[in-house]
N, C-alpha and C positions, 0 to 999 in steps of 0.2 A: 713414807713407806711404813705401813703397819708391820710390826715385827712378826705378825701372824699371817700376812698375806703370802701365799706361796709364790713369791717373786724373788729371784735372787740374782747373783750379779758379779766383774773384775777380770781384767785380762788374765788369761791362764798363766802367763809368764810371771805374774805378780804373786801367784798362789803356790805355796810349797806345802805339800802334805807330809806329815810325819809318817813313819812306818806304821802300817796297819790302818791308816785313814782311807777314806774313799771306799773302794770296793771291798773292804774287809768285813762287811756286815754279816757274811755267812758264818763267821766265827763268834758273833755276838750272841750271848745267852738270850733265851727268850723269856727269862724271868721278868715279872712285872710287879712293882710295889702295889699291894692291894689297896693302899690308902689313896692312890692317885686315881682320879676319875677316868673312866673309859667310855668310849662311844657316846651314846646319847643318854646315859644313865643320869638320873636326877641326883643332886647332892643337897644336903642340908647343912648349911654353914652357920656357925655361931659368930655373929658380928663382934662379940666381946673378945674373941680370940684373934681378931684381925687388926692390922694397922696400915695406914697409908704411907708410913715411913719405911720405904723399901730399902733394905740393905743386903739382900741376897748377893753374895760375892760375885756371882757370874753376871749380874746386871743390876748394880746399885743405881737407884733412881733418886738421887738427892736433888731437891728443887734447884733449878738453875743449871743443871748438867745439860750438855749439848753435844750431839754427835752429828757429823756431816759425812754423808756417803755419796759415792758416785755409782750410778747404775748404768749398765749397758745391756740392751735387750738383743734378741736374735737378729733384728734388722740393723743393728748398729746404732740405734738411737741412744743418746747419752742424756741422762737426767741427773739432777742433784736433789738429795734428800736431806733435810734438816730436821732433827728430832730434839725437842726441848722438853725437859721436865718442868712442869708448871708448879707454882706454889699452891694452887687451888686443888680442891678435891670434889668428888661427886659421890653421893650416897647411892649405892646399888645393892639391893637385897639387904638393906640395913647396914651395909659395910661401907665405911669411908674409904674411897678409892682415889689413888693419885691420878691426876690428869697429865697426860703426855701429848704434846702437840707435834704433829708430823706433817711436814709440807714438802711436796714433790714439785719441782719446777723443771721446765724444759726451755732453754734459751731465755730464762728470766720470767717465763710465764707460768703461773700456777696451774698445774694439771690435777693435783690431788691435795685435799686439805682434810686432815683427819685428827680427831681427838680420841686417844685410846685411854682406857681406865684400868689401873692395876692396884692390887692390894696384896699384902703378905700375911700369911697365917703365923701362928705362934711357933710352928716348927721351922719356919723359914721358907716354905714353898711360896713361889711368886705366882699369883693367880691373875689370869686375864679375865676382866669383868665385862668387856665389850668395847665397842667403838662407834663413833659417829663420823662417818666418812662421806666425802663428796668428791666425785670425779668430774672434771670439766672438759667437755669436748664440743667444739663448734657451737658454743652458746648454750649447750644442754648440760644439765646437772644430773648425775647418776648417784644415788645413795644406796644402791643394791647391797653393798657390803656391810651396812650398818646393822648392829644388833646390841642388845643390852640384856645381861643375865637377869633372869626372872620375868622377862617380858616375852609374851607369845611363845612360851616353851623354851626359850633360849637358856642354855646352861653355861656357867663359867668353866674355865679350864686352867691348866697349869702351863705357864710359859717356861719356867725352869724349876725343877724340884729343889728342895733344900739341900739334899745330899745326892746329887746325880751319880748313878753307877751304870756302866755298860749293860745294856739289856732292858733297862727300864722303858716301859711304854706308857703313854698317857695321852689323853685328849687335851688339845689346847683351847678349843672353843667348840660350841655346838649350838647351831641354829639350823634346824632341819631344812635342807635344800639350799641353804645360803652360805653357811660357814660351818665346816665339819673337819677342821684340821686336826691331825694326830701327829705325835712325835715319838721318836725312840732315841735314847742315848746310845751313841756308838762308841765313843772313846773319851778319855780325859788327857790324851797326850798328842792332840793335834798341833800343827804348826802352820804359820802363815807369814808371808812377807807382803805387807800392804804399804801404801804411802805413809800411813801413820807410824809404821815401824815393823820390826821383825819380832814376832811373838811365838811363844811355844807354851806347852802345857795347857792347851786350849780344850775346852769342852766342845765336842763335836756331836751334833744331833742330825737326825734325818726326819723330814716332814713329808707327810702324804695327806691326801684327802680322797674319800670315795667319790666326791663330786667330779674329780678329774683323775681317774685311776692311773693314767700314764705319767702324771706329773710327780716328780720327786726332787726335793731340794735338801741340800745339806748346809748347815750353818755352824759357825765357829764363834765361841765366846771366850773372852779373856777375863780372868779375875780382876776385879777392880775397875773394869772398863765396860764390858757388855759385848754385844755383837760386833765382830770385827770384819767378817766377810761371810758371804753366802754364795752358793753355786747351784744352779739347776742342772742336775745330772741326768734327768730323763724328762721327756716331754717339752724340751726347750733348751736354751743355752744362755739364759739370762745370768748376769753376774753383778755382784755388789762388792764394793771395797770401802773401808773406812778411811776417810781423808784426815779427819781431825776429831779430837775429843777434848772437851773442857769439863772438868768436874765442878759441880755447884758448890 
């Protein structure tokens, strides 16, 4: 599962929202940090201010770290996702970016195999630099979701701001017509009960894309761990839950 694919996922009985989570977006301020990228605007990034050593507290990516998720879609199909931070890096727009390997399987068969690339700036913002993704279906390979910042007009985006605050809006990725995810910070007091454990004080975000206007997904992140659960609240009913996490 690419963390930026608008797919999300977890039996509702396992998910407990804190007061103000979920439908409370109407009270969220509309303020946006001007330094965060928006829409398709081009950004000029200084490679000397970036590092592949990601320690953003909401999703630290130490090499060797591994997350295992269970996904359930609207049809009841259950898949397993394993996300592993690799020791290697890839240079994108002159920036050394951490490689994260993401494999989705169904009944032991690989359905998606993706390499995501991330880097962190000097302020602590976690940037999404692109992905090389392959989907396998009946012997055919689909690479439609692949993009790389700086290639064919694609622009990097923010996965998680350095200091997220309710109301912040930012783009997560931009490749016109292919990848145009946007996010908004909703709260910092979310809560969830998942197989991995009972967690609170979670960062809650809402993701949308103009490519699928009806699709809305909310994600929850725990300090020191990363994404713990996600839920499609409009345009579907996919769910995701964290089964296990091992720090590198």
